[in-house]
N, C-alpha and C positions, 0 to 999 in steps of 0.2 A: 228290363222294364225302360222306358223313358220316363226323364222325370220334366214333366213342362214345367221351365222359370220365368214362364212370362209373367206373371205378378211380382218378382222382381226385378225383371227388363223393363218394365214399364213404371217401375216405382210407387207398386203398389204395397209392396211391402219391404222389410229391409232383411226378414229372416222366416225363411219357409221349415218346415218338418213333414217329414215325408215316411212311411213307414209301409212296405209291404214284405211279399215273399216270392219266391222264386225257385227256379227249380233249373241250373244249368243243362241247357242242350248239345247235341252234339258237334255244334257248328263253331264254338267258343274255344273256351280255354277250357282244356280239359282236365278233372280230380282222378289222381292216382287208379289203377282197377282194381284194388282190392277194396277202396272205400264207397260204401254205396250209403247215399245220405237217406234217414227215415223218414225225412218231412222236407218238405221246401226250406233254403235258406231262410231266414228272419233278418230283413235288413232295415234298419231304422236310421236317418242322416238328416241331417242340418245344413241346408243351404245358407249362408250370409252374404250379401248383397253389402262391401265395406269401401264405399263409394271410388269405384273406379277399376275394385277386381270382386271376384265372387271367391270363397271358400266352401269344399262341401268336406263337411265330415259325417264320417258311416260308420255305423256299430254295424257287426253281424254277430249272427249264432248261427252255428249250424250242428245239427244231431246226426249222427251216422254209426254205420255199422262198421267193422273188418274185423281179425283173428289177431293174437296173440303171435308175432313174430319167434316165439320161442317153444309153446306146445300148440298153436292152431285152434284154441279154444277159439271160440265167436267171444265179439267184445262189442258193448254198446255202451260209443263215448258222445260224448261234445266238446266243442272249442268256439270261443271270442272272441274277437280281434278288433280295432279298428282301424281305417285309411285316411290318410285328408289328401286333397285333391286343391288345385288350384283351378279354378274355371276360367277360359280362354273366350273370351268376349267377343277379341276381336280389335276394341277398341280399351285394352288393359295395357295399362304404361308397365305394370308389375308382369303381366304375362307375356310381355315381351324381351324382358330381360334373362326370361327363363330360355325364350323363344331355341335361343343359338347354342344354350348349358346343356350338354349331354347328359350333366350329371342329373337336371329337373326334368327330364323330356319321361319319364314316369309319371309323374307329380299333377301332370297337366288334363285336362279335360276341354274338348272343344265341345263348342255348341253345334247344334245341326239345326239351323231358322231358332227356335227358342226351345229345344230339349237337350239332354244330355244323357248317355249312355254311361251306368256304371258295373253293369253284370259280371262283363269280362272281369275289369279291376276288381271285385269281391271276389269272382272264382278263384283268378290267382294269387290273391293275399290267403285264401284259404287253403291253396295246396302252399304256401309256402309258410301259413299256421301250424302245419299238419305236424304232429312229432317226428320225430324219423324213425322209431318204432314204437310197436306199439305194446304193451304186456296187460296179460288181466290182473296180475299182480306184481309188485315189488321182489319179490321172491321167487319168480316163476323158474322150478327147476329144466323145464323144456321134455324134450322127448330123448329117449334113449338112441345111440350115434349110430346103435348095433341093428337093434329090434323096431324102433321107433314107437314102442312103449311110454305115455306118457310119466313122467315122472313122479310125478303130484299124488297118482294113483299105488305107488308103491314101487317096492326095487323090482326089475324083470329078471334079474340073478345073470343076466349077461355081461352085467359091470363089474363083475368081481375080480376078473384078473384083466388088468389093461395089455392091451396088446401095444408092441412097438412096431412101428412102421418101419418096413421091409429095411427101406432105404438108408435107415442109419442104426438099425440091428447091428451094425460093427460098433457102432460107440459102447453100445453095452457093455462089451468086454472091457471098455477102459475102466466102466464103476465097479464092474467083479474083480477086479486086479487092482489093489488099494497099493 
């Protein structure tokens, strides 16, 4: 969504709050394939004019479906996160200090007329906030590596005897002879 900052730019307001929802499209930053949004991402942001530079603080919540990385059970969960950006208006003394510093490059937003676009920044932050792996429960036993049965449903019978990797079978002889 393009946020119109003209009330801040012409001095009518010093603080502006915007709330909206959006669904990421295929043209911008993409989410991982295993993540399916249940509803649009809800964004609440505050833009503040601080006499010469503007800051944007956005909080977002995403409800999504995925699968457990151990047993492949469907999971529905959510993530809430925040981002903070400095808006470069072209006359900002502070933004010009950041302009040549690569460490702050991702923290700058540029104005397009009197509009600013943050959807790609929100989608990128969501991708970074997602857990490395998802579990249906903390003690999920996963799947049997041999037959693929869910171990949470009970023993499958094939996990009784441990098989040794044939490449390491020669080492088994060391354990047998004390």
